[in-house]
N, C-alpha and C positions, 0 to 999 in steps of 0.2 A: 644550539647544537650545530655541528658542522654538517655541510651538505653530504659528506661521505656517510654520515650516520643514517640519513634518510635512504641513501642508496643501499646500504646494508639491510635496513628493515625491509625495503621493497624486494630485494633479491631473496631474502629468506622467506618472505610471504609467498613469492612466486614459486619458490622451490618446494616448500612444505605444505602450502595451503591451496592456492589457486592462481596459476599463471595467467589464465584467460581473464580473470577479474582485473589483474594488474594492467593488462593491455587495454581492456575496455575503459578503465578509469583514466589511464594516462592519455588516451586518444581524445578524451573530452575535457582535459584540464581538470579532472576531478580526483586526481591522485594526491589528495591531501591527507595529512595525519592529524586527526582532531585533538585539540586541547581546549581548556577553558570553556567548557560547554555550559552556556547560560542562556535561558530564555529561548529566543528564536535563532540564536547564532552559536558559532564555535570559532575558534582561532586555529589556523593552520600552524602546527608546531614549528615548522621550519621557515616558512615565509613570513610568519607573524601576521598574515592577513586575516581580518575578520570576515567570515563567510556567513551569509544569511541562509539558513537551511530551509529549502522549499521542497525537500524530499521527505524528510523526517522519518526515514526508514519505512516508507509507505504508510505513514500515519501513526507512528508509535509515540510521538511526543506532543500530544494535544495539550498537555498542561505545561509544555515548555521543557527545555533541557535543564537538568540540575535544579529542578524546582525545590526551593528551600523547605516547603511544607512536606513534600513527599520524602525528602531526605531525612527530615526529622522523624517522620513516622517509622521509617525503616530503622533508623538508629535506635529509637525508643523500643521498637519491637524486638530488637536483638537482645534487650535486657531480660526478656522473659521467654521468647519463642525462637524456634529454628525452623527447619523445613517441616518437621512434624511427620507423622505417619499418614501417608495418603489416604488410607482406608478408615482412619479414625476421625471422629468429630472433635472440634475444638471451638472455643469462643470466636476466634477470627473467622473460621469457616462458616459458622452459623450466622454470624453478623453479616458477612458478605452475601450469603444466599438470601437473607432477608432483604437487604438493600436492593439487590438486583431484581428480586421479585416485585418489590414496591415500585421500582423505576420502569420495569418492562411494560410495554403496551398491552392492553387487553388482559387476557387470562394466562399469560406466560408466567405461571407461578412456580413451576418446577425448575430447579437449578442443579446441574452437574458440573463439577469443576474439571478443568483439563490443563495439560501442560503447555499448550500453544495452539495457534490457529489450526494447523494441519491436524493435530490431535483431536481438536473439537469437531472438525469436519469428518474425520474418520468415525468418531463416536456417533455423529448425526446420521451418517449413511448406514452404519451397522444397526442403529436403533430403528431406522425406517424399514430396513429389510426384515428385521426380526419381528417388528410389530405387525407389518402387513403380510408377511410371508411371500412377498413378491420380489423379483430380481431387478427390475429396470430402474435406473436412476437417470433422470434427464437433466442435463446441464446445458449451458449455452456456448456458442462459438466465442472463442477468445477469453472465456471465463478463466479466472485464476482462483484456486482454492487451496493451494499448498503443495507440498512435495512428499508427503507421507503416502502410504499405500493406496487407500481409498481416495484420498484427496487428489493425488497425482492422476488417478484414473478419471477424475472429474474435470481436470483442466481442459479447456476448450481449444488449446493450440497444440498441434502435433509436436512442435519444437520441444516442449517440456516432457512429452510422453515417450517419444520414439526411441530414446536411448535405453529405456527400461522395459520396453515391450517384450513379451505380452504382459499386459497389466490385468487388473481385475475385469472380468467380463460383465456385460449388462449395462454399459454406459452409452447413452445416446446424447447427441448434441443438436441444438436448433439455434437459429438466429435469435439474438436478444431483442426484446421489445416487439416480438412477432408472435402474437397470441395464436394466430391461425396455424403457424408452423408447430407450435406446442400442442395444439389440439390434434393435429394430424399424427403426431408421434406418440402422444400419451394414450394409455389404454388400461385394460384390466390387469396388466402385468406391471404397471408402474408403482413402485414403492414410494418414490419421492420426486418432486420437482425442486431442484436446487438452483437458486439464483442469488446474485448480489443486487440489492436494490439500486446501488450505484456501482457499475463495473469500474474497477480501478485499473488493473494492468491492461485491460482491453483498450483503454484510452479515455476513461471518464465518460461513460454513457449512463444517463439517468433513466431508470425505469419509470415510465409514465404511470400516473395513477390508474388509467384504464387498463394498462397491461398488468399491473400488480393485482388490481381487483379481479381481473379476468383469471389470473393464476389461482387466486383464492377460490373463485367459483369452480374452476376446473378441478382443483384438488378435492373440493367437497363432493363434486359429482362422482369422481372416480374412487373416493375413499383412500387416496394416497396422502402422504404428508407434504406440506409446503415448507421448505427449509430456506431461510434467508441467511446468507453469509454477510454479517455486519462486522467482519474483522477489521476492515479498513474504514468503513463508514460510520461505525459506532462511536460512542463516548464524546458526542458533541461536535464532531467534525462537520456535519452538513447543516448545522443550525438547529437541529433537534437532538435530543440525547441519542436517539436511534433514527436512522434514515427512513425506516418504514413508517414513522410517525407523520411524515409529510403526506403520505397517501391515506393513512388511517387503516392500512391493511395489517392484520395480525397473522403472522405465520404460525405453524404448528411447532416449529423448532427454529431457534435463532442462535447462531454462533458469534461469540465476541472474543477479542484478544487484543493484541498490539497495545493501544493506549491504555488499556486496562492495567498494564504493568507500570505506568508512569515513567517509562524509560529507564527504570531501575531494577525491577524484579519481574521477569516474564510471568504472565498469568493468563488464563483463558477460561471460558465457560460455555456451556450449552444450556440455553433456556428453553423450556418446553411447556406446552399446554398439557394439563393433567387429564388427558383423554383416557377413558377406561382401559383401552387396549395398552396404552403406554404405561399406565399405573400398574396394571396386572403384570406386564412383562418385567418391569423394574423390581416389583415385589418378589418375583421368583428368580430373577437373574440380577441381583445387585452388583455382581462383579463381572458383568458382560464386557466391560472395557476397562481393565486395570490401567491406571495412569499414575505418573508421578506428579500430576498437577494438583493445584489447590494447596500448595505449601502455606503454612501459617503466615510466614513472612510475606508471601505474595498476596494473601488476602488482606493483611494489614495495609500494604501499599495500595491495593485496589480500593479499599475503603477511603483512604486519604485522597485518592484520585477523584472518586465520586464527590466527596465533600468539596474539593477544590473547584471542580467543574460547576457545581450547583451554586456555591457561595460566591464565586467570582464571575458568574454569568457568562461562562465561556460558550454556551450554546448561542446566546444572543450575539456575542462577539464574532463567532464564526459566520453567522448570517449577515451581519453588518459589513464585516471585512470582505466577505465573499462577494457581496454586491459591488463594493468598491473595486475589487480586483477584476471582476467580470466586465464591469462598465469600462474600465480603462483598456482591457484587452479588446473589447468590441470596437472601441475607437481606433485602436491600432489596426484591427482587421479592415476597417473602412479605409484607413490611410494606406495600408500595404496589402492590397488584395492579391498581389502576385506572390506573397509569402504566406499569408494566413488564410486558411480555408474556413475554419469554424472555431467558435469559442463555446464551451458548454461546461456545466457543472452544477453543483449544489453546495452552498456554504463555502468552506475552504477545501473543497475537493473539486478542483478546476482543471480542465484540459484545454490546451490550445493546439489545434491541428493545423499542420502546415500542408502545403500543396504537394510536397514530395517527401518520401520517407527519409532521404538523406539530409533533409533540412533539420530533422530532430537532433542528430548528433552535432550538426553545425551550431544549432542554437544552444545546446548544452555547453559547448565550448565557449560561445560568445558570452553567455551568462556567467560562466566561471570567471572570465576575465573582468566582469563587472562586479565580482564579489558575491555571486549567488550560486549556491549549490543546488542544482536541479537536474533531474534525470529524465530522459525520455522513456516512454512506456516500453516495457519488455515485450508486450504483445502487439504493440503498434508504434514502431519507432518514429512515425511522423507526428506523434502526439507528445507534447511536453506536459508533464503533470506538475501542477502547482499545489502542494499540500503543506503550506506553512502551518505552524501551530496556532490554534485559536488564542493562545496566550500571548501572541505577538503584540507589540505596541503599535500605535498609530505611526510613530516614527519608522518602525520596521517596515510598515506597509509603504510609506512614502519612498523609502530606500529601495524596496522591491520594484515599485512602479518605475522609478528612475532607471534602474538597471535593465528592466525589460524594454523600456523605450530605447535606451542606448544600444541594447543588443540587437533589436530588430533593425535599427538604423544601420548598424554595422553589417548586418546580413544583406541589406539593400545594396551595398557596394559589391557584394559577391555575385549578385544575380546575373550581371552581364556574362559571366563565365558559366555559372551553374545551370541556368535555364536552357541555353542552347545545347549543352551536353545532355540535359534531361529529355530533349526532343528526339534523341537517337535511341531507339528501343533497346539495343544491346547495351549501350553505356548506362542507360537509365536502370536497367535490371541489375547491372553490376553495382551502381551507386546505392541501390536500395537493399543490397545484400549486407547483412549485419557484419559478416566477417570482412568483407571488402571495406566497409566503413571503418572498422576498427584498424585495419592495416593502413588505410589511406591517411586517416587522421593521426595515427601513430607515427607514420613517416613524416608528416608535417610537423608534429611535435618534436621529433628528433632534429629536424632541420632548424626549428626555432631555437632549440637548446644549443645547437652548435653555433648559430649566429650570435646568441647571447654571450657565448664564451669567447668569441673572437676579439672583442676589445681588450679583455683582460689578457689574452694571449699576446696581442701586439704590444701591450704595455710592458709585459715581462720581457718580450723579445728586444724591446728598445732600450732596456736598462743595460748600463755598462757592467 
């Protein structure tokens, strides 16, 4: 297709959908239009470059893109099923509930289906308040739980909340991995403690076993519900089917989504312990949260996702590949201490933190030039998230490591300019501002595009 076609697509997207997103992606050389989605990669429709996907829409493609088995399940399901009636039972819904109950840790035997991650979080918060009769929900700083009503109120960064305020009342925030802070804020008015076992958008922070066990004990003491958001960390991404299995802590409620849909048909669920108060409430209020979730086709896809993860050993793959990735990144950190501050993660949920926020967008740009699609964290721009699919091959991992090494080396050449600027407080503050970053890198991209067209212009000018 011609370059003008891409320009038309982008202009229409900016006009009718989201101009800010266009600017953000273009600034980081991430303004690709995907085609040929297979495994861990896709091809840019216009440049024909193969891009290794290390963002995976925040963890939606654990079984890989365009998985043949998942596609076949959806195609076969279309012969007999459709969306179905959300409130009615069906063989796919019953089968998925049974499989999730079997896979869930401990006594998380109850299953409610939802339309998406935010919907599942809304459901969990409403359930907690209804069951306990209490108002307070405690979340953590920089937490990300979605953009629907209750979920947005639980987000731990003001950037996501301020444009829609006033939001739902009764939400409190404390530092992650700080049990003492949680104990100071929690009390007899607390309905639920809501945390991600591994924070995603915040910059890949892993909840320590002591912290998660402490939350379990505190919830039991107060009689409130412990809710784990496993929307990004579930379905094999961390090396276990669910991230909480690493610590052995069983929450009262767990939300799952994203990779549950296999990248083809969105689906989500809420898993819960059948505590007497919960069972009684649901028995008398079965329609407390109407939802369009749990479509028959979505359940068929989710069943195929579960079979694929288990039969192909993707949990083990995530653990093995994650160790390889973190080991290589730790070596780079030792080699480039002026660029990389810390490496952390679990399985294939890995974060690399740079010494300055503005280095995140710079690294995103550098990786894109090396054929890797990776985005810095929305809640922590100095952190690059690496969340490639556990279904990736060994060759994919080698390609990723080569790209990361090359990108960090490229960044090294920019430090003589970037670091002196960062020592000036006013300029550092500007460089760390997301809007300034987008405009600055967008201007650089415009300059690059103009320079790239100059040779062609001179060739046309020189013709008789």
